[in-house]
ROBAPA-774280 format. One record per atom (N, C-alpha, C, O): residue number from 0; atom name; x, y, z. Coordinates in steps of 0.02 Angstrom, whole numbers. Layout:
N
(NUM,"CA",(X,Y,Z))
...
//
This chain:
179
(0,"N",(3910,-3965,6436))
(0,"CA",(3936,-3956,6358))
(0,"C",(3904,-3987,6322))
(0,"O",(3895,-4046,6338))
(1,"N",(3877,-3967,6269))
(1,"CA",(3858,-3995,6203))
(1,"C",(3912,-4046,6168))
(1,"O",(3973,-4042,6165))
(2,"N",(3874,-4086,6147))
(2,"CA",(3910,-4156,6109))
(2,"C",(3953,-4125,6074))
(2,"O",(4013,-4140,6072))
(3,"N",(3911,-4053,6028))
(3,"CA",(3943,-4032,5952))
(3,"C",(3967,-3980,5974))
(3,"O",(3932,-3934,5996))
(4,"N",(4036,-3980,5972))
(4,"CA",(4082,-3907,6004))
(4,"C",(4047,-3840,5960))
(4,"O",(4041,-3783,5982))
(5,"N",(4026,-3865,5891))
(5,"CA",(4002,-3804,5847))
(5,"C",(3956,-3737,5893))
(5,"O",(3959,-3678,5908))
(6,"N",(3909,-3805,5899))
(6,"CA",(3837,-3766,5977))
(6,"C",(3862,-3733,6014))
(6,"O",(3829,-3684,6030))
(7,"N",(3955,-3744,6061))
(7,"CA",(3961,-3752,6103))
(7,"C",(4010,-3653,6072))
(7,"O",(4018,-3602,6104))
(8,"N",(4025,-3669,6010))
(8,"CA",(4068,-3592,5991))
(8,"C",(4015,-3533,5975))
(8,"O",(4016,-3473,5986))
(9,"N",(3962,-3584,5941))
(9,"CA",(3915,-3528,5936))
(9,"C",(3860,-3470,6026))
(9,"O",(3835,-3416,6042))
(10,"N",(3874,-3528,6045))
(10,"CA",(3841,-3493,6107))
(10,"C",(3869,-3448,6149))
(10,"O",(3848,-3400,6182))
(11,"N",(3928,-3480,6139))
(11,"CA",(4001,-3439,6176))
(11,"C",(4025,-3379,6173))
(11,"O",(4058,-3346,6213))
(12,"N",(3990,-3362,6085))
(12,"CA",(4029,-3311,6051))
(12,"C",(3944,-3274,6027))
(12,"O",(3927,-3263,5969))
(13,"N",(3917,-3265,6068))
(13,"CA",(3839,-3235,6053))
(13,"C",(3825,-3186,6002))
(13,"O",(3784,-3187,5956))
(14,"N",(3878,-3131,6024))
(14,"CA",(3909,-3046,5969))
(14,"C",(3923,-3066,5906))
(14,"O",(3926,-3026,5860))
(15,"N",(3934,-3133,5898))
(15,"CA",(3972,-3140,5828))
(15,"C",(3918,-3185,5783))
(15,"O",(3918,-3186,5721))
(16,"N",(3885,-3210,5812))
(16,"CA",(3840,-3265,5775))
(16,"C",(3746,-3240,5799))
(16,"O",(3725,-3220,5853))
(17,"N",(3711,-3253,5735))
(17,"CA",(3640,-3247,5752))
(17,"C",(3610,-3327,5760))
(17,"O",(3614,-3372,5718))
(18,"N",(3578,-3330,5825))
(18,"CA",(3568,-3382,5813))
(18,"C",(3477,-3409,5796))
(18,"O",(3431,-3374,5816))
(19,"N",(3470,-3451,5771))
(19,"CA",(3413,-3459,5768))
(19,"C",(3388,-3492,5819))
(19,"O",(3418,-3531,5856))
(20,"N",(3286,-3465,5824))
(20,"CA",(3316,-3498,5901))
(20,"C",(3266,-3564,5886))
(20,"O",(3245,-3590,5938))
(21,"N",(3245,-3593,5831))
(21,"CA",(3230,-3663,5847))
(21,"C",(3292,-3701,5786))
(21,"O",(3270,-3743,5747))
(22,"N",(3375,-3680,5783))
(22,"CA",(3413,-3730,5748))
(22,"C",(3477,-3713,5757))
(22,"O",(3509,-3718,5705))
(23,"N",(3513,-3691,5813))
(23,"CA",(3587,-3655,5820))
(23,"C",(3598,-3690,5761))
(23,"O",(3596,-3651,5713))
(24,"N",(3605,-3725,5752))
(24,"CA",(3667,-3775,5698))
(24,"C",(3642,-3754,5625))
(24,"O",(3678,-3766,5577))
(25,"N",(3588,-3727,5617))
(25,"CA",(3555,-3681,5542))
(25,"C",(3589,-3629,5532))
(25,"O",(3610,-3604,5479))
(26,"N",(3595,-3608,5598))
(26,"CA",(3624,-3518,5586))
(26,"C",(3683,-3500,5539))
(26,"O",(3733,-3534,5526))
(27,"N",(3659,-3419,5510))
(27,"CA",(3731,-3413,5482))
(27,"C",(3785,-3411,5529))
(27,"O",(3783,-3395,5588))
(28,"N",(3833,-3428,5494))
(28,"CA",(3889,-3424,5514))
(28,"C",(3899,-3518,5548))
(28,"O",(3949,-3554,5547))
(29,"N",(3844,-3530,5570))
(29,"CA",(3876,-3612,5604))
(29,"C",(3928,-3641,5579))
(29,"O",(3916,-3652,5519))
(30,"N",(4005,-3668,5601))
(30,"CA",(4054,-3680,5568))
(30,"C",(4054,-3764,5545))
(30,"O",(4050,-3813,5583))
(31,"N",(4061,-3764,5452))
(31,"CA",(4049,-3843,5419))
(31,"C",(4117,-3839,5416))
(31,"O",(4153,-3830,5366))
(32,"N",(4135,-3849,5488))
(32,"CA",(4230,-3879,5465))
(32,"C",(4232,-3940,5520))
(32,"O",(4187,-3956,5559))
(33,"N",(4293,-3970,5512))
(33,"CA",(4320,-4032,5606))
(33,"C",(4339,-4004,5625))
(33,"O",(4370,-3952,5613))
(34,"N",(4316,-4049,5682))
(34,"CA",(4346,-4031,5770))
(34,"C",(4430,-4001,5776))
(34,"O",(4452,-3965,5821))
(35,"N",(4462,-4024,5728))
(35,"CA",(4517,-4004,5738))
(35,"C",(4529,-3937,5716))
(35,"O",(4588,-3921,5719))
(36,"N",(4489,-3890,5693))
(36,"CA",(4516,-3818,5690))
(36,"C",(4448,-3789,5751))
(36,"O",(4434,-3729,5752))
(37,"N",(4425,-3822,5780))
(37,"CA",(4384,-3787,5842))
(37,"C",(4449,-3731,5871))
(37,"O",(4440,-3671,5865))
(38,"N",(4514,-3758,5903))
(38,"CA",(4557,-3693,5926))
(38,"C",(4549,-3639,5892))
(38,"O",(4522,-3589,5915))
(39,"N",(4580,-3647,5809))
(39,"CA",(4590,-3586,5754))
(39,"C",(4528,-3540,5779))
(39,"O",(4536,-3479,5788))
(40,"N",(4457,-3576,5793))
(40,"CA",(4392,-3531,5778))
(40,"C",(4380,-3513,5828))
(40,"O",(4338,-3469,5836))
(41,"N",(4418,-3545,5889))
(41,"CA",(4405,-3484,5951))
(41,"C",(4449,-3432,5969))
(41,"O",(4442,-3388,6012))
(42,"N",(4505,-3443,5923))
(42,"CA",(4574,-3399,5929))
(42,"C",(4539,-3316,5891))
(42,"O",(4541,-3254,5894))
(43,"N",(4502,-3388,5847))
(43,"CA",(4466,-3299,5777))
(43,"C",(4421,-3271,5824))
(43,"O",(4433,-3211,5834))
(44,"N",(4382,-3288,5851))
(44,"CA",(4305,-3251,5887))
(44,"C",(4346,-3238,5951))
(44,"O",(4321,-3187,5975))
(45,"N",(4396,-3258,5992))
(45,"CA",(4416,-3222,6035))
(45,"C",(4460,-3146,5995))
(45,"O",(4441,-3094,6023))
(46,"N",(4498,-3135,5954))
(46,"CA",(4533,-3082,5923))
(46,"C",(4474,-3026,5908))
(46,"O",(4472,-2968,5928))
(47,"N",(4426,-3063,5864))
(47,"CA",(4363,-3035,5835))
(47,"C",(4318,-2995,5901))
(47,"O",(4286,-2943,5890))
(48,"N",(4319,-3011,5933))
(48,"CA",(4253,-2989,6016))
(48,"C",(4314,-2948,6034))
(48,"O",(4293,-2893,6055))
(49,"N",(4411,-2951,6037))
(49,"CA",(4455,-2905,6066))
(49,"C",(4450,-2836,6034))
(49,"O",(4452,-2793,6078))
(50,"N",(4445,-2811,5975))
(50,"CA",(4446,-2781,5923))
(50,"C",(4359,-2756,5937))
(50,"O",(4357,-2710,5978))
(51,"N",(4317,-2769,5921))
(51,"CA",(4246,-2747,5913))
(51,"C",(4245,-2672,5972))
(51,"O",(4266,-2674,6030))
(52,"N",(4214,-2610,5937))
(52,"CA",(4183,-2580,5993))
(52,"C",(4117,-2575,6006))
(52,"O",(4063,-2598,5985))
(53,"N",(4144,-2526,6058))
(53,"CA",(4037,-2508,6072))
(53,"C",(4010,-2534,6020))
(53,"O",(4049,-2570,5989))
(54,"N",(3935,-2531,5989))
(54,"CA",(3922,-2487,5959))
(54,"C",(3922,-2537,5849))
(54,"O",(3886,-2535,5799))
(55,"N",(3968,-2562,5865))
(55,"CA",(4009,-2604,5793))
(55,"C",(3932,-2663,5810))
(55,"O",(3906,-2692,5858))
(56,"N",(3923,-2658,5757))
(56,"CA",(3907,-2740,5723))
(56,"C",(3946,-2812,5711))
(56,"O",(3999,-2784,5698))
(57,"N",(3954,-2848,5708))
(57,"CA",(3976,-2888,5695))
(57,"C",(3922,-2956,5655))
(57,"O",(3870,-2963,5686))
(58,"N",(3928,-2998,5599))
(58,"CA",(3893,-3073,5610))
(58,"C",(3930,-3116,5579))
(58,"O",(3920,-3098,5521))
(59,"N",(3966,-3162,5575))
(59,"CA",(3991,-3226,5526))
(59,"C",(3927,-3227,5493))
(59,"O",(3873,-3219,5521))
(60,"N",(3938,-3241,5419))
(60,"CA",(3891,-3252,5376))
(60,"C",(3900,-3344,5388))
(60,"O",(3861,-3382,5415))
(61,"N",(3958,-3356,5361))
(61,"CA",(3976,-3415,5338))
(61,"C",(4039,-3435,5365))
(61,"O",(4078,-3388,5367))
(62,"N",(4061,-3489,5387))
(62,"CA",(4127,-3513,5386))
(62,"C",(4144,-3608,5392))
(62,"O",(4126,-3650,5433))
(63,"N",(4167,-3610,5359))
(63,"CA",(4172,-3678,5321))
(63,"C",(4250,-3693,5305))
(63,"O",(4296,-3653,5317))
(64,"N",(4256,-3735,5286))
(64,"CA",(4324,-3767,5257))
(64,"C",(4308,-3746,5168))
(64,"O",(4249,-3749,5148))
(65,"N",(4361,-3726,5123))
(65,"CA",(4361,-3703,5044))
(65,"C",(4420,-3731,5037))
(65,"O",(4452,-3706,5084))
(66,"N",(4470,-3784,4996))
(66,"CA",(4512,-3805,4945))
(66,"C",(4555,-3812,5007))
(66,"O",(4611,-3795,4991))
(67,"N",(4553,-3826,5058))
(67,"CA",(4592,-3849,5112))
(67,"C",(4585,-3800,5164))
(67,"O",(4611,-3815,5218))
(68,"N",(4557,-3744,5160))
(68,"CA",(4583,-3686,5254))
(68,"C",(4505,-3654,5226))
(68,"O",(4472,-3650,5174))
(69,"N",(4499,-3634,5301))
(69,"CA",(4473,-3616,5308))
(69,"C",(4444,-3546,5283))
(69,"O",(4482,-3497,5278))
(70,"N",(4378,-3541,5269))
(70,"CA",(4351,-3464,5251))
(70,"C",(4301,-3445,5285))
(70,"O",(4261,-3486,5308))
(71,"N",(4294,-3374,5295))
(71,"CA",(4240,-3336,5353))
(71,"C",(4238,-3297,5326))
(71,"O",(4280,-3251,5319))
(72,"N",(4198,-3303,5307))
(72,"CA",(4120,-3231,5264))
(72,"C",(4074,-3208,5337))
(72,"O",(4038,-3232,5380))
(73,"N",(4111,-3129,5310))
(73,"CA",(4070,-3098,5378))
(73,"C",(4024,-3039,5378))
(73,"O",(3992,-3066,5422))
(74,"N",(3995,-2991,5369))
(74,"CA",(3941,-2921,5367))
(74,"C",(3963,-2889,5422))
(74,"O",(3985,-2918,5471))
(75,"N",(3957,-2793,5412))
(75,"CA",(3940,-2785,5495))
(75,"C",(3969,-2712,5495))
(75,"O",(4020,-2701,5463))
(76,"N",(3935,-2657,5535))
(76,"CA",(3969,-2605,5515))
(76,"C",(4040,-2586,5572))
(76,"O",(4024,-2585,5631))
(77,"N",(4076,-2579,5563))
(77,"CA",(4128,-2564,5605))
(77,"C",(4199,-2511,5578))
(77,"O",(4232,-2524,5528))
(78,"N",(4210,-2463,5615))
(78,"CA",(4260,-2425,5589))
(78,"C",(4323,-2471,5548))
(78,"O",(4336,-2530,5558))
(79,"N",(4363,-2414,5491))
(79,"CA",(4400,-2456,5457))
(79,"C",(4475,-2500,5512))
(79,"O",(4512,-2546,5495))
(80,"N",(4472,-2460,5577))
(80,"CA",(4518,-2493,5587))
(80,"C",(4492,-2546,5635))
(80,"O",(4531,-2592,5648))
(81,"N",(4431,-2548,5664))
(81,"CA",(4389,-2618,5671))
(81,"C",(4407,-2681,5619))
(81,"O",(4427,-2739,5622))
(82,"N",(4386,-2635,5571))
(82,"CA",(4386,-2704,5486))
(82,"C",(4488,-2711,5511))
(82,"O",(4507,-2766,5534))
(83,"N",(4527,-2669,5505))
(83,"CA",(4564,-2697,5480))
(83,"C",(4585,-2764,5542))
(83,"O",(4579,-2825,5533))
(84,"N",(4602,-2742,5580))
(84,"CA",(4597,-2791,5669))
(84,"C",(4564,-2830,5618))
(84,"O",(4594,-2841,5566))
(85,"N",(4502,-2853,5627))
(85,"CA",(4460,-2912,5619))
(85,"C",(4490,-2954,5562))
(85,"O",(4505,-3013,5574))
(86,"N",(4504,-2917,5478))
(86,"CA",(4571,-2951,5439))
(86,"C",(4613,-2986,5455))
(86,"O",(4620,-3043,5434))
(87,"N",(4659,-2948,5507))
(87,"CA",(4743,-2991,5528))
(87,"C",(4672,-3060,5567))
(87,"O",(4676,-3120,5556))
(88,"N",(4627,-3035,5601))
(88,"CA",(4634,-3114,5638))
(88,"C",(4610,-3158,5571))
(88,"O",(4653,-3195,5546))
(89,"N",(4560,-3156,5547))
(89,"CA",(4517,-3190,5477))
(89,"C",(4605,-3225,5451))
(89,"O",(4624,-3282,5436))
(90,"N",(4631,-3172,5454))
(90,"CA",(4677,-3193,5392))
(90,"C",(4707,-3238,5448))
(90,"O",(4675,-3291,5452))
(91,"N",(4764,-3232,5497))
(91,"CA",(4782,-3265,5554))
(91,"C",(4768,-3328,5562))
(91,"O",(4804,-3378,5567))
(92,"N",(4691,-3319,5561))
(92,"CA",(4642,-3394,5561))
(92,"C",(4660,-3444,5525))
(92,"O",(4687,-3495,5544))
(93,"N",(4633,-3418,5438))
(93,"CA",(4662,-3459,5405))
(93,"C",(4732,-3481,5373))
(93,"O",(4739,-3512,5321))
(94,"N",(4779,-3461,5411))
(94,"CA",(4863,-3474,5401))
(94,"C",(4868,-3532,5449))
(94,"O",(4901,-3579,5427))
(95,"N",(4848,-3539,5497))
(95,"CA",(4807,-3559,5550))
(95,"C",(4800,-3649,5532))
(95,"O",(4828,-3700,5551))
(96,"N",(4742,-3629,5482))
(96,"CA",(4724,-3690,5464))
(96,"C",(4764,-3716,5407))
(96,"O",(4782,-3774,5413))
(97,"N",(4780,-3684,5352))
(97,"CA",(4833,-3688,5322))
(97,"C",(4863,-3754,5336))
(97,"O",(4854,-3800,5296))
(98,"N",(4913,-3768,5411))
(98,"CA",(4958,-3812,5435))
(98,"C",(4911,-3837,5501))
(98,"O",(4925,-3813,5556))
(99,"N",(4852,-3888,5496))
(99,"CA",(4814,-3912,5579))
(99,"C",(4779,-3941,5531))
(99,"O",(4749,-3908,5488))
(100,"N",(4778,-4019,5535))
(100,"CA",(4744,-4033,5523))
(100,"C",(4662,-4047,5551))
(100,"O",(4642,-4047,5609))
(101,"N",(4633,-4055,5506))
(101,"CA",(4552,-4028,5511))
(101,"C",(4507,-4101,5554))
(101,"O",(4447,-4115,5560))
(102,"N",(4531,-4114,5563))
(102,"CA",(4527,-4171,5575))
(102,"C",(4519,-4177,5659))
(102,"O",(4469,-4177,5695))
(103,"N",(4610,-4183,5677))
(103,"CA",(4623,-4199,5747))
(103,"C",(4653,-4141,5784))
(103,"O",(4659,-4151,5844))
(104,"N",(4679,-4067,5757))
(104,"CA",(4726,-4011,5783))
(104,"C",(4795,-4034,5769))
(104,"O",(4838,-4007,5803))
(105,"N",(4804,-4055,5749))
(105,"CA",(4879,-4071,5729))
(105,"C",(4906,-4064,5699))
(105,"O",(4880,-4078,5645))
(106,"N",(5004,-4033,5690))
(106,"CA",(5012,-4030,5616))
(106,"C",(4989,-4049,5564))
(106,"O",(4964,-4105,5571))
(107,"N",(4985,-4022,5499))
(107,"CA",(4946,-4026,5423))
(107,"C",(4980,-3978,5376))
(107,"O",(5005,-3922,5379))
(108,"N",(4967,-4039,5321))
(108,"CA",(4967,-3997,5286))
(108,"C",(4937,-4034,5211))
(108,"O",(4925,-4094,5199))
(109,"N",(4932,-3976,5169))
(109,"CA",(4860,-3982,5130))
(109,"C",(4881,-4024,5080))
(109,"O",(4937,-4012,5060))
(110,"N",(4844,-4082,5047))
(110,"CA",(4848,-4128,5031))
(110,"C",(4765,-4148,4977))
(110,"O",(4710,-4150,5006))
(111,"N",(4770,-4158,4910))
(111,"CA",(4744,-4202,4869))
(111,"C",(4721,-4258,4865))
(111,"O",(4760,-4306,4868))
(112,"N",(4648,-4270,4857))
(112,"CA",(4611,-4332,4858))
(112,"C",(4549,-4366,4817))
(112,"O",(4492,-4376,4838))
(113,"N",(4576,-4380,4754))
(113,"CA",(4512,-4371,4731))
(113,"C",(4482,-4323,4691))
(113,"O",(4434,-4336,4654))
(114,"N",(4509,-4268,4698))
(114,"CA",(4485,-4211,4676))
(114,"C",(4466,-4142,4720))
(114,"O",(4441,-4088,4705))
(115,"N",(4494,-4173,4789))
(115,"CA",(4477,-4141,4833))
(115,"C",(4520,-4118,4886))
(115,"O",(4556,-4159,4913))
(116,"N",(4521,-4028,4913))
(116,"CA",(4575,-4028,4966))
(116,"C",(4572,-4028,5038))
(116,"O",(4516,-4013,5060))
(117,"N",(4624,-4044,5087))
(117,"CA",(4602,-4048,5157))
(117,"C",(4677,-4069,5153))
(117,"O",(4720,-4100,5121))
(118,"N",(4662,-4018,5224))
(118,"CA",(4735,-4001,5277))
(118,"C",(4727,-4071,5321))
(118,"O",(4681,-4087,5359))
(119,"N",(4773,-4101,5306))
(119,"CA",(4783,-4153,5359))
(119,"C",(4845,-4162,5379))
(119,"O",(4895,-4147,5346))
(120,"N",(4841,-4207,5474))
(120,"CA",(4886,-4236,5491))
(120,"C",(4930,-4286,5449))
(120,"O",(4914,-4285,5389))
(121,"N",(4986,-4333,5465))
(121,"CA",(5008,-4399,5417))
(121,"C",(4955,-4432,5427))
(121,"O",(4928,-4450,5375))
(122,"N",(4923,-4451,5489))
(122,"CA",(4866,-4496,5513))
(122,"C",(4800,-4504,5478))
(122,"O",(4764,-4552,5466))
(123,"N",(4797,-4445,5465))
(123,"CA",(4744,-4422,5434))
(123,"C",(4725,-4397,5364))
(123,"O",(4673,-4370,5344))
(124,"N",(4783,-4412,5331))
(124,"CA",(4783,-4391,5266))
(124,"C",(4768,-4459,5211))
(124,"O",(4775,-4520,5210))
(125,"N",(4743,-4408,5170))
(125,"CA",(4744,-4463,5100))
(125,"C",(4727,-4445,5046))
(125,"O",(4689,-4397,5036))
(126,"N",(4753,-4478,5004))
(126,"CA",(4814,-4424,4933))
(126,"C",(4847,-4422,4962))
(126,"O",(4860,-4446,5017))
(127,"N",(4883,-4371,4906))
(127,"CA",(4942,-4324,4890))
(127,"C",(4953,-4290,4899))
(127,"O",(4915,-4248,4876))
(128,"N",(5028,-4252,4954))
(128,"CA",(5022,-4178,4982))
(128,"C",(5034,-4136,4909))
(128,"O",(5053,-4147,4852))
(129,"N",(5015,-4086,4947))
(129,"CA",(4978,-4049,4862))
(129,"C",(5059,-4003,4876))
(129,"O",(5073,-3992,4935))
(130,"N",(5107,-3978,4824))
(130,"CA",(5165,-3960,4822))
(130,"C",(5156,-3887,4843))
(130,"O",(5105,-3861,4821))
(131,"N",(5196,-3846,4881))
(131,"CA",(5174,-3789,4887))
(131,"C",(5182,-3756,4813))
(131,"O",(5205,-3774,4759))
(132,"N",(5150,-3695,4839))
(132,"CA",(5128,-3640,4766))
(132,"C",(5159,-3613,4780))
(132,"O",(5173,-3590,4725))
(133,"N",(5217,-3570,4837))
(133,"CA",(5239,-3526,4818))
(133,"C",(5323,-3543,4840))
(133,"O",(5365,-3501,4859))
(134,"N",(5332,-3612,4831))
(134,"CA",(5391,-3632,4860))
(134,"C",(5400,-3624,4916))
(134,"O",(5452,-3653,4928))
(135,"N",(5374,-3594,4974))
(135,"CA",(5385,-3638,5041))
(135,"C",(5309,-3657,5076))
(135,"O",(5254,-3631,5082))
(136,"N",(5337,-3706,5093))
(136,"CA",(5276,-3753,5115))
(136,"C",(5210,-3699,5148))
(136,"O",(5254,-3664,5175))
(137,"N",(5163,-3673,5162))
(137,"CA",(5111,-3654,5206))
(137,"C",(5131,-3592,5191))
(137,"O",(5116,-3550,5233))
(138,"N",(5151,-3578,5156))
(138,"CA",(5142,-3490,5107))
(138,"C",(5096,-3489,5063))
(138,"O",(5081,-3528,5018))
(139,"N",(5068,-3422,5086))
(139,"CA",(4967,-3399,5048))
(139,"C",(4991,-3307,5023))
(139,"O",(5037,-3265,5026))
(140,"N",(4954,-3314,5009))
(140,"CA",(4938,-3231,4973))
(140,"C",(4869,-3195,5020))
(140,"O",(4816,-3218,5001))
(141,"N",(4866,-3167,5052))
(141,"CA",(4824,-3148,5124))
(141,"C",(4841,-3051,5098))
(141,"O",(4888,-3018,5078))
(142,"N",(4757,-3039,5117))
(142,"CA",(4737,-2969,5084))
(142,"C",(4763,-2918,5149))
(142,"O",(4753,-2925,5209))
(143,"N",(4810,-2849,5104))
(143,"CA",(4841,-2811,5173))
(143,"C",(4767,-2766,5199))
(143,"O",(4764,-2747,5258))
(144,"N",(4714,-2752,5155))
(144,"CA",(4653,-2692,5173))
(144,"C",(4599,-2715,5157))
(144,"O",(4585,-2743,5104))
(145,"N",(4560,-2704,5210))
(145,"CA",(4500,-2760,5188))
(145,"C",(4440,-2707,5124))
(145,"O",(4422,-2650,5136))
(146,"N",(4423,-2739,5071))
(146,"CA",(4421,-2696,5019))
(146,"C",(4440,-2661,4972))
(146,"O",(4409,-2618,4942))
(147,"N",(4519,-2689,4963))
(147,"CA",(4547,-2625,4948))
(147,"C",(4621,-2719,4901))
(147,"O",(4637,-2777,4910))
(148,"N",(4635,-2646,4846))
(148,"CA",(4681,-2705,4823))
(148,"C",(4755,-2701,4868))
(148,"O",(4770,-2648,4896))
(149,"N",(4792,-2752,4872))
(149,"CA",(4881,-2762,4913))
(149,"C",(4876,-2808,4917))
(149,"O",(4821,-2819,4941))
(150,"N",(4908,-2863,4904))
(150,"CA",(4922,-2919,4946))
(150,"C",(4981,-2928,4971))
(150,"O",(5029,-2892,4960))
(151,"N",(4979,-2997,5022))
(151,"CA",(5067,-2996,5059))
(151,"C",(5052,-3098,5056))
(151,"O",(5009,-3141,5061))
(152,"N",(5135,-3087,5042))
(152,"CA",(5112,-3175,5044))
(152,"C",(5120,-3196,5118))
(152,"O",(5097,-3146,5147))
(153,"N",(5134,-3231,5157))
(153,"CA",(5161,-3246,5229))
(153,"C",(5147,-3301,5237))
(153,"O",(5104,-3324,5201))
(154,"N",(5174,-3336,5280))
(154,"CA",(5178,-3427,5315))
(154,"C",(5141,-3427,5383))
(154,"O",(5184,-3411,5425))
(155,"N",(5109,-3432,5399))
(155,"CA",(5110,-3469,5475))
(155,"C",(5159,-3483,5529))
(155,"O",(5163,-3544,5540))
(156,"N",(5195,-3450,5564))
(156,"CA",(5237,-3470,5613))
(156,"C",(5214,-3528,5699))
(156,"O",(5219,-3502,5755))
(157,"N",(5190,-3604,5691))
(157,"CA",(5169,-3642,5748))
(157,"C",(5199,-3597,5815))
(157,"O",(5169,-3577,5865))
(158,"N",(5266,-3589,5796))
(158,"CA",(5325,-3577,5870))
(158,"C",(5264,-3507,5915))
(158,"O",(5237,-3501,5970))
(159,"N",(5266,-3480,5872))
(159,"CA",(5241,-3403,5887))
(159,"C",(5179,-3396,5893))
(159,"O",(5163,-3361,5941))
(160,"N",(5130,-3421,5856))
(160,"CA",(5057,-3402,5839))
(160,"C",(5062,-3346,5789))
(160,"O",(5014,-3310,5802))
(161,"N",(5098,-3318,5734))
(161,"CA",(5112,-3275,5688))
(161,"C",(5124,-3292,5643))
(161,"O",(5152,-3346,5636))
(162,"N",(5102,-3239,5580))
(162,"CA",(5101,-3240,5534))
(162,"C",(5182,-3226,5507))
(162,"O",(5180,-3184,5463))
(163,"N",(5219,-3238,5515))
(163,"CA",(5270,-3204,5474))
(163,"C",(5304,-3190,5388))
(163,"O",(5337,-3230,5354))
(164,"N",(5282,-3116,5368))
(164,"CA",(5275,-3115,5266))
(164,"C",(5332,-3130,5248))
(164,"O",(5379,-3114,5285))
(165,"N",(5344,-3169,5175))
(165,"CA",(5387,-3181,5169))
(165,"C",(5398,-3144,5096))
(165,"O",(5353,-3125,5059))
(166,"N",(5433,-3142,5091))
(166,"CA",(5495,-3101,5054))
(166,"C",(5434,-3134,4961))
(166,"O",(5417,-3193,4957))
(167,"N",(5413,-3080,4900))
(167,"CA",(5383,-3107,4844))
(167,"C",(5446,-3153,4807))
(167,"O",(5456,-3208,4782))
(168,"N",(5477,-3093,4821))
(168,"CA",(5534,-3111,4723))
(168,"C",(5577,-3178,4787))
(168,"O",(5587,-3220,4743))
(169,"N",(5595,-3199,4827))
(169,"CA",(5594,-3263,4867))
(169,"C",(5575,-3325,4805))
(169,"O",(5616,-3368,4787))
(170,"N",(5512,-3319,4780))
(170,"CA",(5487,-3364,4763))
(170,"C",(5461,-3366,4678))
(170,"O",(5437,-3408,4641))
(171,"N",(5483,-3287,4671))
(171,"CA",(5476,-3283,4590))
(171,"C",(5403,-3257,4576))
(171,"O",(5372,-3262,4523))
(172,"N",(5380,-3225,4643))
(172,"CA",(5342,-3194,4617))
(172,"C",(5318,-3110,4622))
(172,"O",(5300,-3092,4678))
(173,"N",(5318,-3073,4584))
(173,"CA",(5331,-2991,4593))
(173,"C",(5263,-2947,4642))
(173,"O",(5202,-2944,4635))
(174,"N",(5307,-2921,4686))
(174,"CA",(5289,-2872,4729))
(174,"C",(5196,-2864,4697))
(174,"O",(5196,-2852,4637))
(175,"N",(5134,-2868,4725))
(175,"CA",(5083,-2845,4698))
(175,"C",(5036,-2811,4734))
(175,"O",(4976,-2819,4727))
(176,"N",(5085,-2739,4809))
(176,"CA",(5059,-2707,4848))
(176,"C",(5059,-2647,4803))
(176,"O",(5099,-2635,4758))
(177,"N",(5000,-2607,4827))
(177,"CA",(4992,-2551,4789))
(177,"C",(5015,-2478,4844))
(177,"O",(4986,-2431,4872))
(178,"N",(5084,-2507,4835))
(178,"CA",(5123,-2438,4838))
(178,"C",(5157,-2402,4898))
(178,"O",(5185,-2348,4889))
//
């Protein structure tokens, strides 16, 4: 096992990463986030691999932490159904990252420290907790369909490992879905 869990992830999922021969850690998609999100990324990779069909292509372009949550960008040639399944896997990983400490993987929440955002547990937190944007801790806006308008609001439920949709009117937001 490599000392860098991210190299292991890239090597374990060769269909999802284009590895540069000279340096795997310089490859597209090499995760730029903490060890606490390792299981989040393993789940994401497994979900994407399960969605891909023969003759479909997929490649992570970038995986990183941005504003305290996971950001996973990709490109590929996939069917609409596969694209939808990939988007759902990414949304699930983003939701899980939003309540998982990036350092250790414990239950966490968004904190702000010196202008930087990070999802941390109480042990690793620096700064102040960020008030919930939508009034319910852990609730985020997600895209319904790849490349199309329409969003929904949901929170990640750690007990079930699922995104639970939240009615936007529950926190004063208008329904932004496309009908």
